[in-house]
N, C-alpha and C positions, 0 to 999 in steps of 0.2 A: 450295658453289658450284653454281649452276644454269646450264646451257648449253642453248641451243636451236639446232637445225640443221634444214634442210629437205632432204628427199631423195625427195619424191614420196609417193604413197599406197601404193606397193608396193615399198618399199626392200628391198634385200638386206643384212641386218645380220650382220656377222661379229664375234662377241664372242670374242676370242682367249684372254684370261685374266682372272679376277677373284680378287684376293687374299683377299677376305672373302666377304660374302653378296651375292646378286643378287635384286632385286625388279624384275620386268618386267611391265608392263601395257599391253595394246593399247587404243587409244582412237580416237575418231572424227576426231581432228585430223590434219592433214597433216604436222605437225612431229614431230621427235624431241626429247624433253626429257630431259636427263641431270642427275642430282644426285649429286655426289661431291666429295671434297676436290680442289681445283684442281691441286695438285701430284701427285695420285695418278692422275688421269685422262689417258689417252692416246687421241687420236682423229684419224683421217684419213678423208677423204671423196673419192670420185671419182664424181660424179653420184649415182646411186641406190645405189652401193656404199659401205657405211660400215663401217670397221674400228674396233673399240673394245677397249681393255683398261684395267684399273683395278687399282691395287696394294692397294686396300682395298674397302670396301662400295660398291655402285653401285645407285642407284634410277633407273629409266628408263621413260619412256612412249614407245610407238611407234605408228605407224598400224596399224589392225587388220589390214590386208592385208600387213604385213611378213612376209618370210621370215627365219628365224633359223638361224644355225650357231653353236653355243656349244662351244668347245673344252675349256676348263678352268675350273672354279669350285672354289676351295678350301673355301668354306663352304657354307651352305644356299642354295637357289634357289627362287623362286616365280615362275611364268610364268602369266599369265592374259590371256584375251581376244585371242589372236593367231590369225588365220585362215590365214596362209601356212604353208608347210611348216616344220617345226622339226626340227633335228638337234642332239642334245646328245651330247658324247663322254665327258666325265669330270666327275662331280659329287661333290665330296669329302664333302658332308654330306647333308642331306635334300633331296628334290626334291618340290615340289607344283606340279601343273598343273591349270588349270581353264579350261573353255570355249575349246578349241583345235581344230585340224583334224587333220592327220596328224603323227605324232611318231615319230622314230627315236632311240633312246637306246643308247649303248654301255654305260656303267657308272654306276650310282648306288651309292655306298659305304654309304649308310644307308637310311632309309625313302623310299618313293616312293608318292605319292598322285596319282591322276588322276581328275578328276570332270568329265565333259562333253567328248566328242571327236567331231567329225563324220567324221573319217577313221580311218585304221588306226594301230595302235600296234605298234612293234617294239622290244623291250627285250632286250638281250643279257644283262645281269647286274645284279642288285640285291643289295646286301650285307645287307639286313635285311628288314622287312616291306613288302608291296606291297598297296595298296588301289586298285581300279579300279571306276569306276561310270559308267553312262550313256555307253556308247561305241557309235557307229553302225557302225564298221568292224570289221576283223579284228584279233585280238590274237595276237601271237607273242612268247613269253617263253622264252628259252633257259635262264635260271637265276635262281631266287629262293632266297636262303640260308635265310630263315625262313618266314613265313606269307604266304599270298595270299588276299585277299578280292575276289571278283568279283560285280558286281550290274548288272543291266540292260545286258547286252552283246548287241548284235543281229547281230554278225558271227561269223565262225569263231573258234575259240579253240584255241591250242596252247601248253601251259605245262608247265614242269618246275620243281617246287618242292621245297625241302629238307625242309620240315616240313608244317604243316597247310594245308588249302585249304577255304574256304567259298565256295560258288557259289549265288547266287540267279539262276536263268535261266528265261527263257521260250524254249525252243528253237525256232529258225526252220526251216521246211521246207528241206531240202537242205543245211543247215549241218552242219559237223563240229566236235566239241568233244573234244579229246584232252588229258587232264591226268594227269600223273604226280606223285605226292606221296610224300615220304619217310615221312610219318606218316599222318594221317587226312584223309578227305575228307567234307565235308558238302555234299550237293546238294539244293537246295530248288527245286521247280518247281510251276507251277499245276496244279490237279487235272486239267485237260483238256489237259495237255501231250502232244505227239505226238513220241515219241522211241524210238530203239532203243539200249539200253544194253548195253555189254560191260564187265564189271567183274571186277577181280582184287584181292584184299585178304586180310588175315588173317581178317577177319569182315565179312560184308555184311548190313546191316540195312535192310529195305525197309518204310517206313511209308507205305503207299499203299492207299487204299480199293479193295477188290476184288482185291488182289494178296497172295498168300500169302507170308509171310516165312519164310526158312530161315537162321537165324543160324549154322548149322554149315557152310554152304558157303563156299568161298574163291574160287570162280569162278562167275559167273552172267551169263546173257544175258536181257534183259527188253525186251519191246515194250510201249510205252504208246501208246494211240490208234492212229494210222495209221503210227507209227514213222518219220516222214519226216525227222527229224533224227537224226544219228548221234553218240553219246557213247561214248567209250572212256576208262575210268577205271582207274587202277592206283595202289594205295596200299600203302605199307609197313606201315601200321597197319590201320584199319578204314574202311569206306565206309558212309555212312548216306545214304539217299535218302528224301525226305519231300515230301508235298504240303501240309504244314502251314506257313502263312506265318510262324508264330511258332517254327519249329523251332530257329532260332538263339538264341532266348531261353534255352533249356535246354541249350545246346551244351556247357557245362562238364561235363555227364555223359558226353560223348562226345569225348574228346580235349581240346585246349587252345584251342578256338575262341573262348571267351568272352574270353580274354586279347588277342585280336586287335583289339578295339575297332572293331566294324563301322562306327560313325559317325565317320569321319575328316573330317567337313565343315569343322572349324575348323583343320585341319592347315596348309593354305596360308596362312590368315590369321595364324596364329602366326608363321610365318616372315616374312611381310611386316611384321608389327609389330616383330619383332626388328631387321630392316634399318632401318625407319624410326626406331626408337629410337636405334640406333647413329648414324644420320645426325644426329638431333637433338642427341645428346650432343656430336658434333664441332662442330656449329654453335654450341652454347652456349659451348664452349671458345674458339672464334674470337671470338665477341662479347665474352666476358670479356677476352680479350687486347686487343681493340680499345679497350675502355673504359679499361683500364689505361694504354695508350699515349696515348690522347687526353687523359686527365687529366694525364699528365706533360708533354705538349705545352703544355697551357693553363698549367700551373704554370711551365714554363720561359719562356713568353712573358711572363707577369706579372713574373717575376724579372729577365729579361734585357733588358727595354726595347729590343726590336728584335733582340736577339741570341737566336736559338733554339737551345737545347741540349736535345736529346731523348734520353731514356733508353729503350732497347729491351732488355728483359731486363737483362743485365749490361753492356751497351754504353752509352757516353755519346757523343753526337754533337753537335758544334758546327757549325751550318750557316751561320755567318758566313763571309765569303770565305776566311778563313785556317783554317777549322775542319779538324781532322784526326781520324781515328778513334783511340780508345784501344785498346790491345791486348786481345784477347779473353780472357775467363775461360772456364769450361766452356761448351760450345755452347749457344746459345739454342734454344728449343723451336720445333717446327713451327708452333704457333699464333702465335708472335711473327712468324715469317716471313710467314705468311698475312696477319697484321695490317698489315704494311708494304705488301703489295700492295693491300690494301683501302684503305689511306690514300691510295695513289697514285690508285686508281680514283675515290675521292671528292675528289681534288684538294686534299688537305690537305698533301701534299708534292709537289715537282716530280719529273719523270721522272729528272732528274740526281741528285737526292737519293735517290730510291728505288734507282737503279742503284748508287750508292755503298754504300748499306746492304746490298743483296743481294750485291754483290761481296765485301764484307768478311765477311758471314755465311758465304759459301762459301769463305773462305780467301784472297780476293784482297786487293789493296791499295786 
């Protein structure tokens, strides 16, 4: 089922709960387009305030200027191209975000990927790996259970990570970068970086032209260039600082960085495809049910000479004036129920006939 509503170019959209996966894309249009099973979708609107929940998967397009508050998603989520503020509270599966503005996240229970943000990111907890790339604003991460990959971040960074960290940074003057890792840290910066580093780890390895390396030290301060950015790094394992752009290519020699998969560019697309595929499967089931019922209607019309007896699942209905429903056998499927509504929409049965069918399916008389 597809539904379209209008709520202006900057609607405030509250998504309260999604039983399955969510695919949400911002677009240049003024309308909100929703795609989900009709009986699974729940929608209310008051001007530019829109409240949505869905018992299964939901695919939605919204104006690019929309603001989002998402309370609960049981499955995976993909959010792209939304420039209003975004707040997410609980994501049961993976979360992928691309081309957004400012984002506040309470909990992602699995992987989190962000690529392209104009504003700030605040993340309280991620249950697995986190990959962040191309962010203009500040990043604050309270807890990552597994690994963190950062690249092309132009704001301040404060992160606490349970395992390994890989950072490709060009430190900006006056910015601060504070990272605590349970295991190893790999920091890669351009050769002309300006930064003051304070480091504590089991072992500190500096691969930098003109800088003497001392692998026996566990605590070190280092000034590069004019030292105008401040980096504080603490690792339960090792710290490696390099000016080589390919340092991550051999990271398996230093911790578990290679297993992080620095290129997560297809992560969000995979989630979107899974949502779309699930929607397509549901639509195919409905279409198949429609065809079965339409065939039965045609056969009944040919046999009945004006008297229409229609079979829906295990029900037989006589729509002559004295027709009455037969007692039900095991419950009919959701697809058959949706097919009845579609037949009504296409004017193949009357509203009264559809009402009788739906009433009986729900246990009425």
